[in-house]
Every structure is written in structure tokens, then in C-alpha cells.
C-alpha positions as a printed Julia matrix, in Angstrom:
405×3 Matrix{Float64}:
   6.77   36.2    -4.95
   7.5    33.24   -7.29
   6.18   29.91   -6.29
   8.48   27.31   -4.84
   8.3    23.9    -6.32
   8.12   20.99   -4.02
   8.57   17.5    -5.51
   6.85   14.79   -3.51
   3.96   14.88   -1.17
   5.25   12.44    1.53
   5.96   13.38    5.02
   8.79   15.73    4.17
   7.31   17.27    1.13
   3.79   17.92    2.74
   5.39   19.53    5.72
   7.69   21.73    3.68
   4.78   22.88    1.52
   2.74   23.7     4.7
   5.67   25.63    6.28
   6.2    27.74    3.19
   2.61   28.7     2.68
   2.22   29.71    6.22
   5.11   32.01    5.72
   3.47   33.69    2.88
   5.29   31.73    0.0
   3.1    30.08   -2.6
   3.87   26.44   -3.48
   3.42   24.18   -6.46
   3.36   20.63   -4.96
   4.12   17.85   -7.46
   3.11   14.3    -6.82
   3.32   11.24   -9.15
   0.55    9.29   -7.49
  -1.95    8.32   -8.4
  -0.72    8.41  -12.03
   2.24    6.25  -10.93
   2.97    4.36   -7.79
   6.29    3.0    -6.31
   6.22   -0.71   -5.53
   5.6    -0.03   -1.89
   2.91    2.74   -2.12
  -0.77    1.59   -2.27
  -2.99    4.68   -1.37
  -3.61    7.84   -3.51
  -3.24   10.18   -0.58
  -0.36   12.22    0.64
   1.99   11.32    3.57
   1.45    7.56    3.12
   3.26    5.48    5.73
   4.49    2.43    3.82
   6.3     0.9     6.74
   5.57    1.28   10.54
   2.71    3.45   11.57
   4.77    4.61   14.68
   6.38    8.03   14.85
   8.41    6.78   17.96
   8.31    8.02   21.46
   6.13   10.52   22.85
   8.03   11.35   26.09
   9.87   14.58   25.7
  12.69   13.08   27.82
  13.63   11.2    24.65
  15.18   12.66   21.53
  12.33   11.74   19.36
   9.64   13.05   21.74
  11.51   16.26   22.24
  11.81   16.69   18.45
   8.06   16.15   17.99
   7.18   18.61   20.71
   9.25   21.24   19.06
   7.63   20.47   15.75
   4.15   20.92   17.32
   5.22   24.37   18.76
   6.36   25.44   15.25
   2.95   24.55   13.74
   3.8    21.15   12.1
   1.19   19.83    9.8
   2.37   16.3    10.29
   2.28   16.34   14.03
  -1.28   18.02   14.2
  -2.55   15.32   11.84
  -0.78   12.57   13.7
  -2.08   13.71   17.17
  -5.56   13.87   15.62
  -5.51   10.3    14.22
  -3.51    8.71   17.11
  -4.14    5.11   17.95
  -3.12    3.92   21.43
   0.47    2.54   21.45
   1.68    2.87   24.95
   4.53    5.34   25.25
   4.73    5.79   21.29
   2.93    8.08   18.97
   1.29    5.65   16.46
  -1.36    6.73   13.96
  -4.2     5.26   11.87
  -2.27    5.38    8.56
  -5.39    5.69    6.53
  -6.89    8.43    8.53
  -3.56   10.3     8.76
  -3.0    10.33    5.17
  -6.52   11.45    4.37
  -6.22   14.31    6.89
  -2.83   15.52    5.48
  -4.31   15.38    2.02
  -7.34   17.37    2.99
  -5.25   20.13    4.66
  -2.86   20.43    1.74
  -5.53   20.24   -1.07
  -7.72   22.84    0.57
  -5.03   25.41    1.17
  -5.54   28.46   -1.26
  -1.78   28.92   -1.68
  -0.85   25.3    -2.55
  -1.32   24.2    -6.13
  -1.19   20.4    -6.46
   0.07   18.97   -9.72
  -0.11   15.25  -10.41
   2.69   13.9   -12.57
   6.16   12.38  -12.59
   9.06   14.71  -12.41
  11.92   13.4   -14.63
  14.36   16.46  -14.48
  15.37   18.9   -11.86
  13.23   21.99  -12.6
  14.51   25.49  -12.8
  14.04   28.09  -10.02
  13.61   27.66   -6.14
  12.79   23.74   -5.66
  12.73   21.38   -2.85
  13.22   17.72   -3.8
  11.44   15.57   -1.37
  10.82   12.46   -3.31
  12.28   10.07   -0.47
  14.0     6.74   -0.78
  11.26    5.48   -3.05
  12.16    8.07   -5.82
  11.22    6.97   -9.29
  14.1     5.69  -11.6
  13.77    8.79  -13.85
  14.01   11.4   -11.17
  16.79    9.33   -9.34
  18.87    9.45  -12.47
  18.28   13.05  -12.84
  19.37   13.76   -9.21
  22.52   11.63   -9.77
  23.29   13.75  -12.96
  22.7    16.98  -11.12
  25.15   16.13   -8.41
  27.61   14.15  -10.63
  27.84   11.3    -8.13
  26.47    7.95   -7.22
  24.62    9.71   -4.45
  21.52    7.44   -3.62
  21.54    4.3    -1.49
  18.73    3.27    0.69
  17.17   -0.23    1.47
  14.42   -0.44    3.92
  12.3    -3.12    5.57
   8.49   -3.41    5.35
   6.4    -4.1     8.49
   4.06   -7.03    8.24
   0.51   -6.8     9.33
  -1.62   -9.45   11.06
  -5.24   -9.51   11.66
  -6.4    -9.36   15.34
  -8.52  -12.47   15.09
  -5.57  -14.56   14.0
  -3.95  -14.12   17.46
  -4.53  -16.57   20.22
  -5.31  -14.35   23.21
  -5.17  -17.45   25.42
  -1.48  -17.34   25.01
  -0.78  -13.6    24.08
  -1.55  -10.62   26.51
  -1.95   -6.89   26.54
   1.01   -4.95   27.94
   3.32   -2.1    27.27
   6.96   -2.34   28.02
   7.81   -1.16   31.63
   4.01   -0.75   31.89
   4.54    2.76   30.51
   1.22    4.36   29.54
  -1.77    2.09   28.74
  -1.38   -1.51   27.79
  -1.44   -1.18   24.17
   0.68   -3.91   22.85
  -0.13   -7.6    22.22
   2.79   -9.68   23.37
   3.56  -13.03   21.92
   5.99  -14.8    24.21
   8.57  -17.54   23.04
  10.47  -19.81   25.33
  14.03  -20.74   24.36
  13.03  -23.91   22.26
  10.33  -21.92   20.42
  12.84  -19.01   19.74
  15.58  -21.3    18.42
  13.14  -23.08   16.17
  11.75  -19.83   14.75
  15.22  -18.5    14.14
  16.23  -21.59   12.23
  13.17  -21.27   10.08
  13.78  -17.62    9.45
  17.48  -17.88    8.35
  16.72  -20.91    6.08
  13.38  -19.65    4.57
  13.14  -18.84    0.89
  13.38  -15.24    0.26
  11.9   -13.11   -2.49
  14.46  -11.81   -4.92
  15.29   -8.25   -4.63
  17.76   -6.97   -7.22
  20.75   -4.97   -6.0
  20.02   -6.03   -2.39
  22.9    -7.31   -0.16
  23.09   -7.75    3.59
  25.89   -5.25    3.78
  23.85   -2.5     2.31
  20.83   -2.32    4.64
  19.7     0.74    6.43
  20.7    -0.01    9.98
  17.69    1.82   11.5
  15.09   -0.29    9.97
  16.75   -3.68    9.05
  15.08   -6.74    7.62
  14.37   -9.15   10.35
  16.13  -12.11    8.39
  19.33  -10.19    8.14
  19.44   -9.33   11.84
  18.85  -13.12   12.51
  21.9   -13.86   10.28
  24.03  -11.56   12.54
  23.85  -13.83   15.56
  21.58  -16.12   17.54
  20.92  -13.38   20.26
  20.64  -10.46   17.85
  16.91  -10.48   17.72
  16.43  -11.4    21.38
  18.5    -8.26   22.36
  16.83   -6.25   19.7
  13.28   -5.88   18.41
  12.31   -9.09   20.3
  13.81   -8.21   23.55
  11.65   -9.21   26.59
  12.77   -6.69   29.12
  10.07   -4.78   30.83
   7.49   -7.58   30.2
   6.09  -10.17   32.32
   4.07  -13.14   31.09
   0.94  -13.41   33.19
   0.73  -17.15   32.76
   4.09  -17.71   34.29
   4.77  -14.63   36.13
   8.19  -14.44   34.6
   9.99  -12.53   31.89
   9.83  -14.53   28.68
  12.93  -15.61   26.76
  11.88  -13.8    23.77
   8.68  -11.73   22.73
   7.13  -10.36   19.54
   5.12   -7.19   20.24
   2.44   -6.16   18.11
   0.92   -2.62   17.88
  -2.54   -1.64   16.62
  -2.57   -0.63   13.09
  -5.87    1.27   13.1
  -8.42    2.57   15.48
 -10.16    0.57   18.2
 -12.28   -2.37   17.06
 -15.88   -2.05   17.93
 -18.96   -4.33   17.94
 -22.04   -2.79   16.63
 -25.65   -4.14   16.92
 -28.52   -2.54   15.03
 -32.0    -4.21   15.5
 -35.63   -2.96   15.19
 -37.55   -2.09   18.28
 -41.18   -2.74   19.3
 -42.18    0.83   18.49
 -40.96    0.56   14.92
 -37.86    2.64   15.64
 -34.17    1.24   15.16
 -31.95    0.57   18.04
 -28.25    0.76   17.71
 -25.56    0.01   20.28
 -21.8     0.0    19.97
 -18.92   -1.03   22.28
 -15.22   -1.75   22.01
 -14.83   -5.51   21.21
 -13.11   -7.56   18.63
 -16.09  -10.25   18.4
 -19.75  -10.34   19.13
 -19.12  -12.86   21.91
 -16.78  -10.64   23.98
 -19.1    -7.56   23.33
 -22.59   -8.92   24.39
 -22.11   -8.21   28.11
 -21.07   -4.65   27.37
 -23.95   -4.18   24.93
 -26.37   -5.32   27.53
 -25.02   -2.84   30.03
 -25.62   -0.06   27.5
 -29.26   -1.0    27.29
 -29.35   -3.25   24.38
 -32.18   -5.98   24.42
 -31.67   -9.07   26.51
 -32.5   -11.14   23.47
 -28.93  -10.47   22.27
 -27.78  -13.17   24.33
 -29.35  -15.55   21.94
 -26.77  -14.55   19.29
 -24.17  -16.56   21.17
 -26.46  -19.45   22.4
 -25.89  -23.03   21.65
 -26.48  -24.05   18.12
 -26.38  -20.66   16.83
 -24.25  -20.6    13.53
 -23.04  -17.16   12.18
 -24.48  -16.78    8.64
 -23.01  -13.45    7.43
 -21.42  -10.27    8.47
 -18.92   -7.49    7.84
 -15.67   -6.41    9.23
 -14.33   -2.96    8.2
 -12.29    0.05    9.16
 -14.31    3.37    9.44
 -13.1     6.89    8.92
 -15.95    9.26   10.02
 -16.43   12.98    9.68
 -19.33   15.21   10.67
 -20.34   17.6     7.78
 -22.55   20.54    8.56
 -24.39   22.15    5.67
 -27.08   25.02    5.77
 -29.67   22.34    5.35
 -28.61   19.32    7.5
 -25.85   17.83    9.45
 -24.65   14.48    8.3
 -22.02   11.95    9.23
 -19.88   11.0     6.32
 -18.09    7.67    6.7
 -15.52    5.79    4.54
 -15.82    2.08    5.27
 -13.14   -0.32    4.02
 -13.02   -4.12    4.7
 -14.98   -7.25    3.78
 -18.37   -8.65    3.55
 -18.48  -12.27    4.73
 -21.22  -14.84    4.11
 -21.5   -18.67    3.06
 -17.74  -19.16    3.7
 -16.86  -16.41    1.15
 -15.73  -12.93    1.39
 -15.9    -9.75   -0.88
 -14.04   -6.52   -0.7
 -15.95   -3.73    0.76
 -15.21    0.1     0.04
 -18.06    2.56    0.27
 -19.01    6.04    1.47
 -21.89    6.1     3.89
 -23.9     9.14    4.52
 -26.16    9.17    7.71
 -28.49   12.08    8.57
 -28.01   13.43   12.14
 -29.95   16.73   11.96
 -32.31   18.03    9.36
 -34.41   16.96    6.51
 -34.26   13.27    4.99
 -34.89   14.85    1.6
 -31.92   17.24    1.85
 -29.75   14.45    3.22
 -30.65   12.32    0.24
 -29.9    15.18   -2.15
 -26.56   15.77   -0.56
 -25.64   12.17   -0.92
 -26.63   12.18   -4.55
 -24.65   15.27   -5.29
 -21.67   13.69   -3.6
 -22.04   10.58   -5.72
 -22.28   12.6    -8.92
 -19.22   14.78   -8.12
 -16.96   11.83   -7.36
 -18.36    9.15   -9.78
 -19.72    6.96   -6.85
 -22.37    4.39   -7.57
 -25.46    4.61   -5.18
 -25.92    1.52   -3.17
 -29.59    0.81   -1.99
 -28.79   -2.43   -0.02
 -27.35   -2.41    3.48
 -24.18   -4.22    4.27
 -26.24   -6.79    6.02
 -28.46   -7.38    3.02
 -25.5    -7.83    0.77
 -23.77  -10.2     3.16
 -26.96  -12.16    3.42
 -27.28  -12.38   -0.28
 -23.63  -13.62   -0.36
 -24.3   -16.35    2.18
 -27.07  -17.44   -0.2
 -24.77  -17.53   -3.33
 -25.41  -14.04   -4.75
 -22.01  -12.41   -5.61
 -23.37   -9.27   -6.99
């Protein structure tokens, strides 16, 4: 049987390739990343979510939830990976977008009947082909599709979802709650009274905008509209749309707010980790959910961490250095040893400075230290990684002392 060509390894292309090969039809999957990126794409992996990390409602009583359940029962790759990388989001199915993309990429690249080809497609190829290049199709392929159909066929303008850091939110004013208290309270809610909402609206509609050629208010995609365009449609458009306060109660006032901005977690749960040498020469390590050390100390103590940890938040103690990062971890079992392979991405902090952090960490779980070291070095050689002998702490401490290496 001749191979089917699938152009684009996004959500649709990855799913199409998976469904074809599971029906015995070989696939040539063509993806232009990482040789060429659209303005919105940043990661090299497949099925990158460039806007929201939500796949909408989980409840099968809703149309979106029912569709997802049907896809699960049909062996959907996208839904299997979404379920495996889910982050709590109340009644929605939201994913850790980095972990989600990594899992889809791994499944696709490791399937024996999928041949992945990297490069930009500029003409519609002969034979059976699925064009799944999406709304961010390259100019050359977009022109080729237009010529093929002989029409001005493609029109799509979308909005990007902004990201904020958890530490930038004042939790003395915001609170955790899911709308109508469905599921777990997984959304941070930032309330506005009428005066605050009207001031926000005024600043929004009069703010300077980045120029986007060919973009007009009348040409937007109604299902994912830029917030400034919604605001221009009327004073209450946002308040009855994405900023609606229904189903929410401000615990400070006991009342429903005038308007509310809801924030959903972008990646997995934030944890506080403490590693410290013990009196017998071994290393102790404790971990608990917490955004900051101060809020995690009590939980760490209850897990058996030393009482001396309380000194970390005592009067006069000034933080010198540290690291904040997102971790994607996977256990790898080889005939010689079992290791945890982790991808850490974030920042090292010290002395009022910050440096980007991106590294793969190998930690021995079972087996020989010598064999684990060999595995790590083979991994580094295979993927062109540079071994790092210093720990994150040592590098952050050096940064606090003025060393940027």
C-alpha cells in the first residue's frame, strides 16, 4: 500500500497520521519545524499549543466533553496524551503544553510506520495527501493551496493567550475557585468592582496596539477573539463574556464580583524541594506542593524534614540564590540500571540577576553508579549535550557572587 502524505504535525496532522497507521496505512509526515517556524510557534515538538492550553469541558453532558469521550473510545492519540499530561482546571481538560507536545512527538517518532520528514512544503504533492498545516500555514504553501482551489480560500485571525507568573499575583486579593464550584478549585480569580472594571476597559480600548498587517476588527475569528476587540463592541461585552462573574463568590465580601479575570494553571503543580546533608553523611530530600519556601515549610516539617528548616524564614534571613523551573520527568529502565530522566526549564537566580536554565538531569534510582554515569554520557554524546558538573545551587550561588559562567 502506498504511503499517505500528511502535511503538518500539529493536532490534526498528528492525529491523522496516528489513525492511518493504526489502520495499516503507512504515513510520511512532513513538518517544517524546526527548520522554519511560524511567528507563533516556539517549540520544536509536534502538536504545539500556541494559544490556550485548554481543550474545553470534560463533562460528557457538554458537546465538547462528549466529542472528547468519543475520540478516546476511537483510540485518539491527542486525547491519550492530553489525559496523561493533564493539569487541574476545574471542569476543563487542560494540559501541560510542554509535556503534551513532548509525549505526542515521542509517540509519533517512535511508530515504525510513520516516516517523519522535516522541511517546508511549497506545492501540493501528488498522490493521497492530507493537508493539515492549520491557520498558521506558511506563505508558500498557502499560495499553493489557493492555486489548487482557484479561490481566495483562507482567512483566519486568532488571539494569543497571555501568560503571567504565579508569584506576580497578590493572593491576599485573589482566591482559588472553579465556576459554580464544579470539580476542584483550580482557577485563580482576580475580582474587579465597577470602578476598577471601567478603568480597565478605558485603558484597554485606548492602549497602543502592535501593528498586524491585514488585520481588521471585522475579520476576527469569533470563537477566539482578541480582548481589545471585544471591549470595543460594548461596555458590558467582556463582563458578560470571558470576564463574567457568575458562579463565583469573593470570599472577602461574600458577594459575586462585578467582573472577574480567571487564570488557569499553565503547567504542572508548583513544588518546594529541600535538599540537605544529614548527620550520617547521607542526603535528605523533601518535596511538597508550594509556590514559595515560606508556605512550604510547615508541610515539609510534617513530612519529616529537619526542624532547622524553620531558620530559613527567620528574621534577618535574606535569600541569596535559587532556581525556579518546570520539570518533565520520565523513568527509564535499562538492563543495567533504572534512572529518572528529567528535563528542567526555567531560571537560576542570584545577586539580583537571572540566567536561563535548560538541562537534562539523570538521577540513579536502582543499580550501579558507574552504569548510570555511562548512560548519562552516552545520552550526552548522542544528542550533543554538554555535561554539567555543578549543581543548580552551586551555579546559582556563583551567580550571586558575580560569576555568569
